[in-house]
DONUPA-63815 format. One record per residue (C-alpha): x, y, z; residue in one letter. Coordinates in steps of 0.25 Angstrom, whole numbers, plus 5000, padded with zeros to 4 digits. Layout:
# residues N
((X Y Z) 'a')
...
***
This chain:
# residues 222
((5239 4933 5031) 'm')
((5240 4917 5027) 'n')
((5224 4914 5032) 'k')
((5232 4901 5040) 's')
((5239 4912 5048) 'i')
((5228 4921 5050) 'y')
((5219 4913 5054) 'l')
((5229 4905 5065) 'n')
((5231 4920 5072) 'l')
((5218 4923 5074) 'l')
((5215 4909 5081) 'l')
((5227 4914 5089) 'a')
((5219 4926 5092) 'i')
((5206 4923 5095) 'i')
((5214 4912 5105) 'c')
((5222 4922 5114) 'm')
((5217 4920 5127) 'g')
((5210 4906 5125) 'l')
((5219 4896 5130) 'n')
((5216 4884 5122) 'i')
((5222 4868 5127) 'n')
((5219 4853 5120) 'v')
((5220 4844 5129) 's')
((5214 4826 5123) 'g')
((5210 4824 5113) 'q')
((5202 4829 5099) 'q')
((5192 4821 5093) 't')
((5203 4821 5082) 's')
((5192 4832 5074) 't')
((5203 4844 5076) 'r')
((5216 4849 5084) 'k')
((5220 4857 5093) 't')
((5228 4864 5098) 't')
((5231 4873 5110) 't')
((5228 4887 5110) 'v')
((5237 4899 5120) 'n')
((5235 4912 5119) 'k')
((5236 4924 5131) 'n')
((5230 4936 5128) 't')
((5216 4940 5123) 'a')
((5212 4939 5111) 'p')
((5211 4952 5100) 'v')
((5203 4946 5086) 'q')
((5191 4955 5088) 'k')
((5176 4954 5081) 'g')
((5166 4957 5092) 'v')
((5151 4956 5088) 'v')
((5143 4955 5102) 'n')
((5152 4956 5113) 'k')
((5143 4951 5126) 't')
((5142 4948 5140) 's')
((5148 4935 5147) 'v')
((5133 4933 5152) 'a')
((5127 4936 5139) 'k')
((5137 4927 5131) 'n')
((5133 4916 5141) 'a')
((5117 4918 5143) 's')
((5118 4916 5125) 'a')
((5121 4903 5130) 'y')
((5108 4900 5136) 'n')
((5103 4898 5120) 't')
((5109 4885 5120) 'h')
((5103 4880 5133) 'n')
((5091 4869 5130) 'e')
((5083 4865 5143) 'v')
((5089 4849 5145) 'g')
((5102 4853 5133) 'g')
((5117 4854 5135) 'i')
((5118 4867 5144) 'q')
((5127 4879 5135) 'w')
((5135 4888 5140) 'l')
((5143 4899 5136) 's')
((5158 4899 5135) 'f')
((5159 4907 5148) 'e')
((5148 4902 5156) 'e')
((5155 4887 5155) 'a')
((5169 4892 5156) 'v')
((5163 4896 5169) 'e')
((5158 4884 5175) 'k')
((5171 4877 5169) 'm')
((5176 4885 5181) 'k')
((5168 4878 5191) 't')
((5164 4867 5190) 'e')
((5175 4859 5179) 'p')
((5166 4854 5168) 'k')
((5173 4852 5149) 'k')
((5164 4861 5142) 'm')
((5161 4861 5128) 'f')
((5157 4868 5118) 'i')
((5151 4868 5105) 'd')
((5155 4877 5094) 'v')
((5145 4879 5085) 'y')
((5140 4892 5075) 't')
((5126 4894 5072) 't')
((5126 4890 5058) 'w')
((5131 4878 5060) 'c')
((5121 4866 5057) 'g')
((5132 4854 5064) 'p')
((5133 4863 5076) 'c')
((5115 4864 5078) 'k')
((5115 4849 5076) 'm')
((5125 4849 5089) 'm')
((5115 4855 5096) 'd')
((5102 4850 5089) 'r')
((5107 4835 5090) 'n')
((5121 4834 5100) 't')
((5115 4843 5111) 'f')
((5101 4839 5110) 'k')
((5106 4825 5115) 'd')
((5104 4822 5129) 'k')
((5114 4811 5133) 'e')
((5125 4824 5129) 'v')
((5116 4834 5136) 'i')
((5119 4828 5147) 'e')
((5132 4825 5147) 'y')
((5136 4837 5141) 'm')
((5126 4845 5154) 'n')
((5137 4839 5163) 'k')
((5151 4836 5158) 'n')
((5151 4850 5149) 'y')
((5151 4865 5151) 'y')
((5143 4865 5136) 's')
((5147 4880 5128) 'v')
((5140 4883 5113) 'k')
((5148 4891 5106) 'l')
((5147 4900 5093) 'd')
((5156 4902 5088) 'a')
((5152 4913 5082) 'e')
((5144 4923 5093) 's')
((5148 4936 5092) 't')
((5148 4935 5108) 'e')
((5159 4937 5117) 't')
((5165 4924 5127) 'i')
((5174 4928 5137) 'q')
((5184 4918 5142) 'f')
((5197 4922 5150) 'n')
((5193 4935 5150) 'g')
((5196 4937 5135) 'r')
((5184 4940 5124) 'd')
((5182 4930 5113) 'f')
((5172 4935 5101) 'e')
((5166 4935 5089) 'f')
((5176 4938 5076) 'v')
((5169 4941 5064) 'p')
((5175 4933 5051) 's')
((5172 4929 5039) 'g')
((5154 4927 5035) 'r')
((5152 4928 5053) 'k')
((5165 4924 5063) 'g')
((5168 4916 5073) 'y')
((5172 4919 5088) 'h')
((5185 4917 5095) 'q')
((5181 4907 5106) 'l')
((5176 4896 5096) 'a')
((5188 4900 5085) 'y')
((5199 4898 5098) 'a')
((5192 4887 5105) 'i')
((5193 4879 5093) 'l')
((5204 4887 5085) 'q')
((5201 4893 5075) 'g')
((5193 4877 5069) 'k')
((5177 4883 5068) 'l')
((5170 4871 5065) 's')
((5156 4867 5071) 'f')
((5152 4865 5080) 'p')
((5163 4863 5086) 's')
((5164 4854 5100) 'l')
((5173 4859 5111) 'v')
((5175 4852 5122) 'f')
((5184 4857 5134) 'v')
((5191 4852 5145) 'd')
((5194 4865 5153) 'n')
((5193 4880 5149) 'i')
((5203 4886 5161) 'g')
((5216 4896 5159) 'e')
((5213 4886 5145) 'v')
((5204 4878 5138) 'i')
((5208 4867 5136) 'e')
((5198 4860 5125) 'l')
((5197 4841 5124) 'a')
((5195 4843 5110) 'l')
((5182 4849 5099) 'i')
((5174 4842 5093) 'a')
((5170 4849 5081) 'p')
((5156 4843 5072) 'g')
((5143 4839 5072) 'y')
((5144 4828 5084) 'h')
((5129 4821 5085) 'p')
((5123 4814 5101) 'p')
((5133 4801 5097) 'e')
((5145 4810 5094) 'd')
((5143 4819 5104) 'f')
((5144 4810 5116) 'k')
((5157 4803 5117) 'p')
((5161 4817 5113) 'l')
((5157 4823 5127) 'i')
((5162 4811 5133) 'h')
((5176 4810 5128) 'f')
((5177 4823 5133) 'v')
((5170 4823 5146) 'g')
((5175 4811 5148) 'e')
((5189 4816 5148) 'd')
((5190 4804 5136) 'a')
((5199 4815 5128) 'h')
((5209 4816 5139) 'l')
((5212 4802 5136) 's')
((5217 4793 5126) 'n')
((5206 4788 5122) 'v')
((5205 4792 5105) 'p')
((5189 4798 5104) 'y')
((5184 4791 5093) 'a')
((5185 4776 5103) 'd')
((5179 4787 5113) 'f')
((5169 4789 5106) 'a')
((5167 4773 5100) 'a')
((5165 4769 5115) 'k')
((5159 4778 5120) 'f')
((5146 4774 5108) 'k')
((5148 4762 5112) 'm')
((5143 4764 5126) 'd')
((5133 4772 5121) 'k')
((5128 4760 5114) 'k')
***
């Protein structure tokens, strides 16, 4: 089978049960499309299946006193049902240098911490995690591939375009995941701040280009 056809088929299988709508603007670094499937994932490759409680508790290792309050994906989805906020998902891997730079620099910035905790539910999603994540009654799991593998939820949200870190902003989650935008790559604090305000203030739903918003934001900060 042609490799590109195989990869497209695999993506369709993984995205089954994960409906994704894209609203507003992108940062012009990636185009995303709408994925609408109604059946459960059939691609399997489970290394370690865990309960939701155990899966959620693992994310507490990312939390520091006075820092961004990271949640598991399941925890954030549940909180959005009763106290709506936007969701931010840091899709990373343990070996990714720029991901570690985000942790050391950007996510330690006091302004970033304050704004994120007030306006977002923040999620750490390891793109190579072997833990099962439950969403809408379905399991998203680790799939062995090549030298290691990938997690189905990360693969589906990024729609097969795995690059790290990928900074995912979500407007809402219900029957569908409503993506605001995806910004791949390392963003130092001065570049990350306008991005989180751009989505947090719903400017991505307007006709204001991100470049113009970011330029004005940085000018106002001087």
